[in-house]
MARBA-267008 format. One record per atom (N, C-alpha, C, O, CB): residue in one letter; atom name; x, y, z negated. Coordinates in nm, 3 decimals. Glycine has a CB too. Layout:
   lumke   nukol      east     north        up
       A      CA         X         Y         Z
...
This chain:
   lumke   nukol      east     north        up
       M       N    -8.975    23.091     1.379
       M      CA    -8.905    23.189     1.485
       M       C    -8.973    23.242     1.573
       M       O    -8.921    23.335     1.634
       M      CB    -8.811    23.137     1.558
       I       N    -9.133    23.195     1.614
       I      CA    -9.219    23.236     1.621
       I       C    -9.326    23.392     1.642
       I       O    -9.376    23.473     1.720
       I      CB    -9.212    23.183     1.561
       I       N    -9.309    23.350     1.505
       I      CA    -9.436    23.426     1.418
       I       C    -9.337    23.626     1.425
       I       O    -9.399    23.730     1.444
       I      CB    -9.455    23.316     1.174
       P       N    -9.239    23.619     1.411
       P      CA    -9.162    23.743     1.391
       P       C    -9.142    23.832     1.563
       P       O    -9.151    23.954     1.577
       P      CB    -8.995    23.687     1.313
       I       N    -9.114    23.729     1.682
       I      CA    -9.127    23.755     1.802
       I       C    -9.274    23.788     1.857
       I       O    -9.280    23.820     1.976
       I      CB    -9.071    23.653     1.860
       T       N    -9.406    23.783     1.777
       T      CA    -9.512    23.829     1.840
       T       C    -9.558    23.943     1.763
       T       O    -9.641    24.028     1.793
       T      CB    -9.610    23.728     1.860
       L       N    -9.471    23.924     1.628
       L      CA    -9.471    24.114     1.578
       L       C    -9.435    24.251     1.652
       L       O    -9.482    24.364     1.653
       L      CB    -9.369    24.138     1.470
       T       N    -9.325    24.182     1.716
       T      CA    -9.224    24.278     1.793
       T       C    -9.328    24.285     1.883
       T       O    -9.382    24.395     1.894
       T      CB    -9.064    24.230     1.850
       R       N    -9.367    24.199     1.947
       R      CA    -9.415    24.213     2.092
       R       C    -9.572    24.327     1.992
       R       O    -9.581    24.445     1.959
       R      CB    -9.463    23.999     2.210
       L       N    -9.630    24.251     1.983
       L      CA    -9.776    24.347     1.905
       L       C    -9.745    24.489     1.854
       L       O    -9.845    24.560     1.846
       L      CB    -9.840    24.267     1.751
       T       N    -9.604    24.558     1.809
       T      CA    -9.607    24.662     1.775
       T       C    -9.548    24.699     1.869
       T       O    -9.513    24.806     1.821
       T      CB    -9.577    24.691     1.669
       L       N    -9.498    24.699     1.989
       L      CA    -9.362    24.715     2.109
       L       C    -9.559    24.744     2.205
       L       O    -9.564    24.859     2.249
       L      CB    -9.190    24.496     2.166
       S       N    -9.647    24.691     2.225
       S      CA    -9.769    24.757     2.283
       S       C    -9.861    24.818     2.242
       S       O    -9.967    24.849     2.296
       S      CB    -9.826    24.700     2.329
       L       N    -9.796    24.851     2.076
       L      CA    -9.889    24.969     2.040
       L       C    -9.837    25.102     2.080
       L       O    -9.891    25.201     2.127
       L      CB    -9.915    24.974     1.890
       K       N    -9.691    25.068     2.040
       K      CA    -9.629    25.208     2.123
       K       C    -9.619    25.258     2.240
       K       O    -9.572    25.366     2.276
       K      CB    -9.529    25.224     2.116
       F       N    -9.689    25.130     2.325
       F      CA    -9.666    25.150     2.453
       F       C    -9.783    25.223     2.494
       F       O    -9.778    25.292     2.596
       F      CB    -9.639    25.031     2.527
       F       N    -9.926    25.212     2.401
       F      CA   -10.067    25.274     2.363
       F       C   -10.060    25.419     2.362
       F       O   -10.107    25.496     2.445
       F      CB   -10.118    25.229     2.221
       K       N    -9.984    25.449     2.238
       K      CA    -9.950    25.567     2.247
       K       C    -9.887    25.650     2.358
       K       O    -9.906    25.770     2.378
       K      CB    -9.893    25.572     2.166
       I       N    -9.814    25.572     2.423
       I      CA    -9.726    25.621     2.508
       I       C    -9.848    25.680     2.601
       I       O    -9.941    25.601     2.617
       I      CB    -9.614    25.509     2.570
       H       N    -9.861    25.809     2.664
       H      CA    -9.928    25.837     2.781
       H       C    -9.823    25.746     2.972
       H       O    -9.742    25.764     3.063
       H      CB    -9.930    26.049     2.763
       A       N    -9.920    25.656     2.905
       A      CA    -9.878    25.553     3.031
       A       C    -9.873    25.592     3.211
       A       O    -9.805    25.536     3.297
       A      CB    -9.994    25.432     3.017
       Y       N    -9.940    25.671     3.223
       Y      CA   -10.048    25.726     3.328
       Y       C    -9.980    25.783     3.398
       Y       O   -10.055    25.801     3.494
       Y      CB   -10.160    25.811     3.291
       S       N    -9.863    25.840     3.428
       S      CA    -9.789    25.878     3.470
       S       C    -9.634    25.769     3.530
       S       O    -9.564    25.710     3.448
       S      CB    -9.790    25.970     3.380
       D       N    -9.614    25.765     3.644
       D      CA    -9.514    25.667     3.708
       D       C    -9.332    25.685     3.584
       D       O    -9.249    25.598     3.555
       D      CB    -9.490    25.743     3.926
       K       N    -9.335    25.741     3.570
       K      CA    -9.160    25.754     3.509
       K       C    -9.173    25.694     3.399
       K       O    -9.080    25.637     3.342
       K      CB    -9.083    25.911     3.473
       N       N    -9.382    25.703     3.325
       N      CA    -9.300    25.663     3.187
       N       C    -9.374    25.499     3.204
       N       O    -9.382    25.419     3.110
       N      CB    -9.349    25.781     3.003
       R       N    -9.412    25.479     3.310
       R      CA    -9.489    25.356     3.344
       R       C    -9.325    25.251     3.359
       R       O    -9.306    25.145     3.299
       R      CB    -9.612    25.383     3.522
       S       N    -9.236    25.310     3.445
       S      CA    -9.139    25.209     3.502
       S       C    -9.031    25.219     3.409
       S       O    -8.934    25.145     3.424
       S      CB    -9.091    25.235     3.655
       Y       N    -9.039    25.325     3.288
       Y      CA    -8.966    25.303     3.158
       Y       C    -9.011    25.200     3.057
       Y       O    -8.925    25.145     2.989
       Y      CB    -8.966    25.424     3.090
       L       N    -9.160    25.165     3.040
       L      CA    -9.232    25.084     2.951
       L       C    -9.208    24.969     3.013
       L       O    -9.222    24.874     2.935
       L      CB    -9.376    25.114     2.927
       I       N    -9.166    24.926     3.159
       I      CA    -9.149    24.804     3.227
       I       C    -8.987    24.802     3.215
       I       O    -8.952    24.687     3.240
       I      CB    -9.217    24.802     3.387
       I       N    -8.902    24.862     3.193
       I      CA    -8.771    24.877     3.187
       I       C    -8.780    24.846     3.045
       I       O    -8.706    24.747     3.034
       I      CB    -8.705    25.011     3.238
       L       N    -8.828    24.873     2.927
       L      CA    -8.815    24.840     2.798
       L       C    -8.881    24.701     2.756
       L       O    -8.856    24.629     2.658
       L      CB    -8.869    24.949     2.725
       L       N    -8.938    24.691     2.821
       L      CA    -9.024    24.516     2.819
       L       C    -8.908    24.421     2.828
       L       O    -8.871    24.338     2.745
       L      CB    -9.145    24.472     2.980
       I       N    -8.840    24.461     2.988
       I      CA    -8.730    24.344     3.018
       I       C    -8.660    24.390     2.959
       I       O    -8.559    24.348     3.015
       I      CB    -8.672    24.302     3.144
       L       N    -8.622    24.456     2.873
       L      CA    -8.468    24.463     2.805
       L       C    -8.557    24.373     2.661
       L       O    -8.490    24.275     2.628
       L      CB    -8.376    24.680     2.766
       N       N    -8.657    24.385     2.596
       N      CA    -8.711    24.289     2.484
       N       C    -8.728    24.179     2.479
       N       O    -8.744    24.107     2.381
       N      CB    -8.801    24.304     2.449
       D       N    -8.726    24.146     2.631
       D      CA    -8.765    23.968     2.685
       D       C    -8.599    23.959     2.660
       D       O    -8.548    23.923     2.554
       D      CB    -8.848    23.918     2.904
       F       N    -8.541    23.989     2.754
       F      CA    -8.367    24.009     2.770
       F       C    -8.313    23.958     2.601
       F       O    -8.247    23.856     2.580
       F      CB    -8.312    24.225     2.812
       N       N    -8.371    24.074     2.471
       N      CA    -8.259    24.047     2.366
       N       C    -8.343    23.934     2.296
       N       O    -8.285    23.919     2.189
       N      CB    -8.208    24.190     2.256
       L       N    -8.433    23.861     2.299
       L      CA    -8.544    23.798     2.203
       L       C    -8.433    23.649     2.293
       L       O    -8.391    23.561     2.218
       L      CB    -8.782    23.839     2.238
       M       N    -8.408    23.643     2.404
       M      CA    -8.349    23.497     2.527
       M       C    -8.241    23.525     2.445
       M       O    -8.237    23.437     2.358
       M      CB    -8.324    23.504     2.742
       V       N    -8.124    23.632     2.429
       V      CA    -7.968    23.649     2.376
       V       C    -7.983    23.581     2.226
       V       O    -7.899    23.504     2.180
       V      CB    -7.907    23.836     2.367
       S       N    -8.094    23.620     2.162
       S      CA    -8.125    23.564     2.015
       S       C    -8.193    23.471     2.014
       S       O    -8.224    23.441     1.899
       S      CB    -8.185    23.640     1.925
       K       N    -8.239    23.399     2.096
       K      CA    -8.248    23.261     2.077
       K       C    -8.139    23.146     2.120
       K       O    -8.129    23.036     2.065
       K      CB    -8.359    23.234     2.135
       L       N    -8.066    23.188     2.222
       L      CA    -7.939    23.174     2.240
       L       C    -7.857    23.129     2.171
       L       O    -7.826    23.010     2.159
       L      CB    -7.901    23.250     2.259
       F       N    -7.784    23.285     2.085
       F      CA    -7.766    23.268     1.994
       F       C    -7.785    23.201     1.866
       F       O    -7.692    23.140     1.814
       F      CB    -7.767    23.318     2.003
       F       N    -7.915    23.209     1.806
       F      CA    -7.953    23.089     1.673
       F       C    -7.941    22.955     1.737
       F       O    -7.901    22.868     1.659
       F      CB    -8.130    23.097     1.601
       S       N    -7.963    22.920     1.849
       S      CA    -7.949    22.770     1.868
       S       C    -7.789    22.729     1.869
       S       O    -7.743    22.623     1.826
       S      CB    -8.025    22.725     2.014
       L       N    -7.720    22.830     1.925
       L      CA    -7.607    22.823     1.905
       L       C    -7.477    22.785     1.805
       L       O    -7.370    22.728     1.825
       L      CB    -7.614    22.890     1.928
       I       N    -7.550    22.853     1.669
       I      CA    -7.540    22.876     1.558
       I       C    -7.551    22.772     1.506
       I       O    -7.461    22.727     1.435
       I      CB    -7.604    22.955     1.519
       I       N    -7.700    22.685     1.537
       I      CA    -7.740    22.567     1.482
       I       C    -7.679    22.427     1.528
       I       O    -7.680    22.322     1.463
       I      CB    -7.872    22.568     1.500
       T       N    -7.633    22.446     1.637
       T      CA    -7.564    22.331     1.678
       T       C    -7.416    22.324     1.638
       T       O    -7.355    22.217     1.642
       T      CB    -7.577    22.322     1.819
       I       N    -7.359    22.434     1.601
       I      CA    -7.253    22.448     1.526
       I       C    -7.238    22.411     1.426
       I       O    -7.136    22.360     1.382
       I      CB    -7.226    22.531     1.514
       I       N    -7.351    22.434     1.363
       I      CA    -7.387    22.369     1.200
       I       C    -7.400    22.228     1.155
       I       O    -7.328    22.177     1.069
       I      CB    -7.517    22.411     1.157
       S       N    -7.489    22.174     1.214
       S      CA    -7.492    22.049     1.285
       S       C    -7.400    21.922     1.316
       S       O    -7.399    21.803     1.284
       S      CB    -7.514    22.087     1.378
       V       N    -7.304    22.029     1.416
       V      CA    -7.128    21.944     1.440
       V       C    -7.077    21.924     1.331
       V       O    -7.064    21.828     1.255
       V      CB    -6.999    22.025     1.517
       T       N    -7.047    22.036     1.335
       T      CA    -6.901    22.046     1.205
       T       C    -6.894    21.947     1.088
       T       O    -6.786    21.891     1.065
       T      CB    -6.904    22.200     1.111
       P       N    -7.030    21.915     0.990
       P      CA    -6.988    21.850     0.925
       P       C    -6.954    21.737     0.983
       P       O    -6.873    21.678     0.912
       P      CB    -7.047    21.848     0.842
       K       N    -6.984    21.666     1.102
       K      CA    -6.970    21.513     1.141
       K       C    -6.804    21.511     1.141
       K       O    -6.742    21.412     1.101
       K      CB    -7.051    21.466     1.310
       T       N    -6.732    21.642     1.196
       T      CA    -6.650    21.639     1.246
       T       C    -6.523    21.645     1.138
       T       O    -6.416    21.584     1.132
       T      CB    -6.673    21.722     1.337
       L       N    -6.578    21.736     1.065
       L      CA    -6.489    21.694     0.915
       L       C    -6.458    21.539     0.849
       L       O    -6.351    21.510     0.795
       L      CB    -6.573    21.760     0.792
       Y       N    -6.590    21.433     0.866
       Y      CA    -6.549    21.319     0.814
       Y       C    -6.445    21.215     0.881
       Y       O    -6.414    21.111     0.823
       Y      CB    -6.659    21.263     0.792
């Protein structure tokens, strides 16, 4: 789970370096993108944990 997240981080940072982040408009845009990326990661983590808990709980309820 950690490896793909770091890979996406690396690709995002590379994309950011390609963009000319010297102007204030681009800088704010990059910050917004970073925040959105972190939020997406958080949501996906929560979603996966929820699925895992459901999978682990269902066999017990079946018996």
